[in-house]
C-alpha positions as CSV (number, residue, x, y, z in Angstrom):
1,M,0.1,0.0,0.0
2,R,1.5,3.3,-1.1
3,I,0.8,6.5,0.8
4,L,1.7,10.0,-0.2
5,V,1.9,12.6,2.5
6,V,1.4,16.2,1.0
7,G,2.2,19.3,2.8
8,P,4.7,22.1,3.3
9,S,8.3,21.3,2.9
10,Y,9.9,20.3,6.2
11,T,13.5,20.9,4.8
12,K,12.8,24.4,3.5
13,S,10.5,25.9,6.1
14,K,9.8,25.4,9.7
15,G,6.8,25.2,12.1
16,G,4.6,22.8,14.0
17,M,3.0,21.4,10.9
18,Q,6.3,20.6,9.3
19,T,7.4,18.9,12.4
20,V,4.4,16.7,12.4
21,V,4.8,15.9,8.7
22,E,8.5,15.0,9.1
23,G,7.6,12.7,11.9
24,I,5.0,10.8,10.0
25,V,7.2,10.4,6.9
26,N,10.2,9.2,8.8
27,N,8.5,7.1,11.4
28,E,9.9,3.5,11.2
29,Y,6.7,1.9,12.7
30,L,4.5,3.3,9.9
31,N,7.0,2.6,7.2
32,T,7.1,-1.1,8.2
33,N,3.5,-1.7,7.0
34,F,3.3,1.1,4.4
35,K,5.3,2.5,1.7
36,I,5.3,6.3,2.6
37,D,6.5,9.1,0.4
38,F,6.5,12.8,0.8
39,Y,5.4,15.5,-1.7
40,A,6.1,19.1,-0.9
41,S,3.0,21.3,-2.0
42,Y,4.5,24.6,-0.5
43,I,7.8,26.3,0.3
44,G,8.6,29.5,2.0
45,G,10.0,32.5,0.4
46,N,8.8,35.7,-1.3
47,I,5.4,35.8,-2.9
48,L,6.6,35.1,-6.4
49,K,8.7,32.2,-5.3
50,R,5.8,30.7,-3.4
51,L,3.3,31.2,-6.2
52,F,5.6,29.7,-8.8
53,Y,6.4,26.8,-6.7
54,Q,2.7,26.0,-5.9
55,L,1.8,26.1,-9.6
56,F,4.7,23.9,-10.4
57,A,4.1,21.4,-7.7
58,F,0.3,21.0,-8.6
59,V,1.2,20.5,-12.3
60,K,3.8,18.0,-11.4
61,F,1.3,16.2,-9.0
62,I,-1.0,15.5,-11.8
63,F,1.5,13.3,-13.5
64,I,2.5,11.3,-10.3
65,F,-0.6,10.8,-8.2
66,S,-1.8,7.7,-9.9
67,K,0.9,5.7,-8.4
68,Y,-0.4,6.1,-4.8
69,D,-3.3,4.5,-3.0
70,I,-3.9,6.9,-0.1
71,F,-3.2,10.6,0.2
72,H,-2.5,12.3,3.6
73,L,-3.0,16.1,3.0
74,H,-1.9,18.5,5.6
75,M,-3.8,21.8,5.9
76,A,-3.7,25.1,7.9
77,A,-5.8,28.2,7.4
78,F,-5.8,30.9,4.7
79,G,-4.0,30.0,1.4
80,S,-3.2,26.5,2.8
81,T,-6.9,25.5,2.8
82,F,-7.6,26.5,-0.8
83,R,-4.4,25.0,-2.0
84,I,-5.3,21.6,-0.4
85,I,-8.8,21.8,-1.9
86,Y,-7.3,21.9,-5.4
87,Y,-5.5,18.5,-4.5
88,L,-8.6,17.1,-3.0
89,R,-10.8,17.9,-6.0
90,L,-8.4,16.3,-8.4
91,L,-8.0,13.1,-6.3
92,K,-11.8,12.6,-5.7
93,K,-12.3,12.8,-9.5
94,F,-10.4,9.5,-9.6
95,N,-12.0,8.1,-6.4
96,K,-8.8,8.2,-4.4
97,K,-8.7,7.8,-0.7
98,V,-8.0,11.1,1.1
99,I,-7.2,12.1,4.6
100,I,-7.0,15.8,5.5
101,H,-5.0,16.6,8.6
102,H,-5.9,20.1,10.1
103,H,-3.2,22.1,11.8
104,G,-4.4,25.8,11.8
105,G,-4.5,27.6,15.0
106,H,-6.1,30.6,13.2
107,Y,-8.9,28.6,11.7
108,K,-11.8,30.3,13.4
109,V,-10.5,33.8,12.7
110,F,-10.0,32.7,9.0
111,M,-13.4,31.3,8.5
112,N,-15.1,34.2,10.3
113,D,-13.6,36.7,7.8
114,L,-14.8,34.8,4.8
115,S,-18.0,35.4,2.9
116,T,-20.8,32.9,3.3
117,K,-20.1,31.6,-0.3
118,K,-16.5,30.8,0.4
119,V,-17.4,29.2,3.8
120,E,-19.8,27.0,2.0
121,Y,-17.3,26.1,-0.6
122,I,-14.8,25.1,2.1
123,K,-17.3,23.1,4.1
124,N,-18.5,21.2,1.0
125,H,-15.0,20.2,0.0
126,L,-13.7,19.3,3.4
127,Q,-16.7,16.9,3.8
128,R,-15.5,15.0,0.8
129,A,-12.4,13.8,2.6
130,D,-12.6,10.2,3.8
131,I,-11.2,11.1,7.1
132,F,-10.7,14.7,8.5
133,I,-8.2,14.7,11.4
134,A,-8.5,17.3,14.1
135,L,-5.9,17.6,16.8
136,S,-8.2,17.8,19.9
137,E,-11.6,17.3,21.1
138,G,-12.3,21.0,21.1
139,W,-11.3,21.3,17.4
140,K,-13.5,18.2,16.6
141,I,-16.4,20.0,18.1
142,Y,-15.8,23.0,16.2
143,F,-15.5,21.2,12.8
144,E,-18.6,19.2,13.5
145,K,-21.0,21.9,15.0
146,D,-19.8,25.0,13.2
147,L,-18.7,23.6,9.9
148,G,-21.1,20.5,9.8
149,L,-18.4,17.9,9.0
150,S,-19.3,14.3,9.8
151,N,-15.9,12.7,8.9
152,V,-13.9,14.0,11.9
153,L,-11.4,11.9,13.9
154,V,-9.2,13.2,16.7
155,I,-5.5,12.3,16.5
156,K,-3.3,14.4,18.8
157,N,0.2,15.6,17.9
158,S,2.9,13.5,19.4
159,I,6.6,13.3,20.1
160,E,9.4,10.8,20.7
161,V,9.6,11.4,24.5
162,S,13.0,9.9,24.9
163,N,14.5,12.5,22.6
164,F,14.1,15.1,25.5
165,E,15.0,13.1,28.6
166,K,18.5,14.6,28.8
167,C,16.9,18.0,28.9
168,R,15.5,17.3,32.4
169,V,17.6,19.3,34.9
170,N,17.9,20.4,38.6
171,L,14.7,22.4,39.0
172,E,15.9,24.2,42.0
173,D,18.8,25.7,40.1
174,N,16.6,26.7,37.2
175,K,13.5,28.0,38.8
176,N,14.2,31.6,37.7
177,S,14.9,30.6,34.1
178,F,12.3,30.7,31.4
179,L,12.1,29.9,27.7
180,F,9.9,31.1,24.8
181,L,10.0,29.0,21.6
182,G,8.0,30.0,18.7
183,N,7.2,32.7,16.0
184,I,8.5,35.9,17.5
185,G,5.5,38.2,16.9
186,E,2.4,39.6,18.5
187,N,0.1,36.6,17.8
188,K,2.4,34.5,20.0
189,G,2.2,37.0,22.9
190,V,6.0,37.7,23.0
191,Y,5.5,41.4,23.5
192,D,3.2,40.6,26.4
193,L,5.9,38.6,27.8
194,L,8.5,41.5,27.5
195,K,6.1,43.7,29.5
196,A,5.6,41.1,32.1
197,I,9.3,40.6,32.6
198,K,9.8,44.4,32.7
199,E,7.4,44.5,35.6
200,L,9.1,41.6,37.4
201,V,12.5,43.3,37.0
202,L,11.1,46.6,38.5
203,D,9.9,44.4,41.4
204,K,13.5,43.2,42.0
205,V,12.7,39.7,40.9
206,I,15.7,37.7,39.6
207,I,14.8,36.4,36.2
208,K,16.3,35.0,32.9
209,C,14.3,34.4,29.8
210,Y,15.6,32.9,26.5
211,V,13.5,33.9,23.5
212,A,14.0,31.6,20.5
213,G,12.3,31.3,17.1
214,H,11.8,32.9,13.7
215,G,9.8,36.1,12.9
216,E,10.3,39.6,14.2
217,I,13.7,38.9,15.8
218,K,15.3,42.3,15.1
219,K,12.2,44.3,16.2
220,F,12.0,42.3,19.4
221,R,15.7,42.6,20.1
222,N,15.6,46.3,19.6
223,M,12.8,46.5,22.1
224,V,14.7,44.5,24.6
225,I,17.5,47.0,24.2
226,E,15.3,50.0,24.5
227,E,13.8,48.7,27.8
228,N,17.3,47.9,29.1
229,L,16.4,44.4,29.6
230,E,19.4,42.7,27.9
231,T,20.5,41.2,31.2
232,Y,17.1,39.4,31.7
233,I,16.1,38.6,28.2
234,E,18.4,36.8,25.7
235,V,17.2,36.9,22.2
236,V,18.5,33.8,20.5
237,G,16.8,33.9,17.2
238,W,16.0,30.7,15.3
239,A,17.2,27.5,17.0
240,N,17.6,24.1,15.4
241,F,16.6,20.9,17.1
242,T,19.9,20.5,19.0
243,Q,19.9,24.1,20.0
244,K,16.3,23.8,21.2
245,K,17.3,20.9,23.5
246,E,20.2,23.0,24.7
247,L,17.8,25.8,25.7
248,L,15.4,23.4,27.4
249,S,18.3,22.2,29.5
250,K,18.8,25.7,30.9
251,V,15.2,26.4,32.2
252,G,12.5,25.1,34.4
253,T,9.5,26.6,32.6
254,L,8.2,27.1,29.0
255,L,6.3,30.1,28.2
256,L,3.8,30.4,25.3
257,P,1.3,33.3,25.9
258,S,-0.3,32.9,22.4
259,Y,-3.5,34.5,20.9
260,N,-4.2,31.5,18.6
261,E,-3.0,27.9,18.6
262,A,-3.9,24.5,17.2
263,M,-1.9,22.0,19.3
264,P,1.6,23.5,20.0
265,M,4.3,20.9,19.5
266,V,6.6,23.0,21.6
267,L,4.4,22.3,24.7
268,L,4.7,18.6,24.2
269,E,8.4,18.9,23.9
270,A,8.6,21.0,27.0
271,M,6.6,18.4,28.8
272,A,8.9,15.6,27.8
273,A,11.8,17.7,29.0
274,G,10.1,17.9,32.4
275,K,9.3,21.6,32.3
276,A,6.4,23.6,33.9
277,L,4.1,25.3,31.4
278,I,2.6,28.8,31.2
279,S,0.2,29.3,28.3
280,T,-3.3,30.6,27.3
281,N,-6.8,29.1,27.0
282,V,-6.7,28.8,23.1
283,G,-6.9,25.9,20.7
284,A,-6.1,22.6,22.4
285,I,-4.1,24.0,25.1
286,P,-6.7,23.7,27.8
287,E,-6.7,19.9,27.0
288,I,-2.8,19.8,27.5
289,I,-2.7,22.0,30.6
290,I,-4.5,21.2,33.9
291,P,-4.2,24.5,35.9
292,E,-1.9,24.2,38.8
293,K,-1.2,20.5,38.0
294,N,1.2,20.7,35.1
295,G,1.1,24.5,34.4
296,F,-0.8,27.6,34.5
297,I,-3.4,28.9,31.9
298,I,-4.2,32.6,31.4
299,K,-6.2,34.6,29.0
300,P,-4.4,36.0,25.9
301,G,-3.1,39.5,26.7
302,D,-3.3,39.3,30.4
303,I,0.1,40.6,31.3
304,S,-0.7,40.9,35.0
305,A,-1.6,37.1,35.2
306,L,1.4,36.1,33.1
307,K,3.7,38.1,35.6
308,E,2.0,36.4,38.6
309,C,2.3,33.0,37.3
310,M,6.0,33.4,36.6
311,K,6.5,34.9,40.0
312,T,4.6,31.9,41.7
313,I,7.1,29.4,40.1
314,I,10.1,31.5,41.1
315,D,8.8,31.8,44.7
316,N,7.6,28.1,44.9
317,P,10.2,25.6,43.5
318,E,8.1,22.7,45.1
319,I,5.3,23.5,42.5
320,L,7.8,23.5,39.7
321,K,8.9,20.0,40.8
322,V,5.3,18.6,40.8
323,M,4.5,20.1,37.6
324,S,7.7,18.6,36.0
325,E,6.7,15.1,37.2
326,N,3.1,15.5,36.1
327,N,4.2,16.6,32.6
328,I,6.6,13.7,32.0
329,N,3.8,11.4,33.0
330,K,1.1,13.0,31.0
331,V,3.2,13.3,27.8
332,T,4.4,9.7,28.1
333,R,0.8,8.4,28.7
334,E,-1.1,10.6,26.1
335,Y,1.3,12.0,23.5
336,N,4.0,9.5,23.0
337,S,4.6,8.8,19.3
338,K,4.1,5.1,19.6
339,I,0.5,5.7,20.7
340,V,-0.5,8.3,18.2
341,Y,1.2,6.5,15.2
342,K,-0.8,3.3,16.1
343,R,-4.1,5.4,15.6
344,L,-2.8,6.7,12.3
345,E,-1.9,3.2,11.1
346,E,-5.5,2.2,12.0
347,C,-6.7,5.0,9.6
348,Y,-4.5,3.9,6.8
349,S,-5.4,0.3,7.2
350,K,-9.2,1.3,7.3
351,L,-8.9,3.1,3.9
352,A,-6.8,0.3,2.4
353,I,-9.7,-2.2,2.6
């Protein structure tokens, strides 16, 4: 049985969806029972480069898709949705089996901004997929109730927990150290984080925060300098997998004060590394974080709450220890790649019949 995974290139662009795609394509367990190939439908770059590549990729796809039995299409919001629909329409003309895998944390915002006609166009096409994968029960409810889909199945994101075992550190020594990992921009709440740290510094709290990721690196670094916070905030910029693990080894808590999310891979990675979590009540995050058990949940933009959560962890290292242990147990039990890929195998097997 030949399966083609279609999504953004994980060698030329980075992000949570690319991480998931790469994990599926390279998973030894899945490749034992299926022949899995990858097809890049999108690469990053300027608008002309993106448009040219998308057109070239789709034309090329027309000549190669007949070799495959099942297609696993990965989709986010905005242009990603319309792009995947073109692939879906072609495949369904030839009665191919199709899985659509949703990743977009901005999907509700995206759909709310569309005309009624475009919303209906998207709903009608997504319903044609044989299986539509949502990342959480919350997203499943949205796609079923708000978009009327009847083909929704929940398969959570997953990680190889053992990859992060060496990132578990002495929490007493790292209670004042925090890490932000993600797109450096307003949507991820990184500017709220800067304001919260500034207030903590004014209160004479000892703190160190590493900020790593792509996006508005220069803008954020300049703001750190303008606020005289260089001693307290280190702007790392983009971090590859090895660098990410090094950063996780320096801290006790991961911060992700986002305004929109699907199911952040970085939270799962931090859990496997034994970190406490501070994040927001968006996307699947409330299903990941149990307040005061393995982390804290705040409302997006609540700088005061963000500050207080950070101070609570600094002042109470015993809480940090409990959250660390609970996160290791939870990620091993619920988000371990062996469990999740077993569910994906069941999907493939079902469609192969």
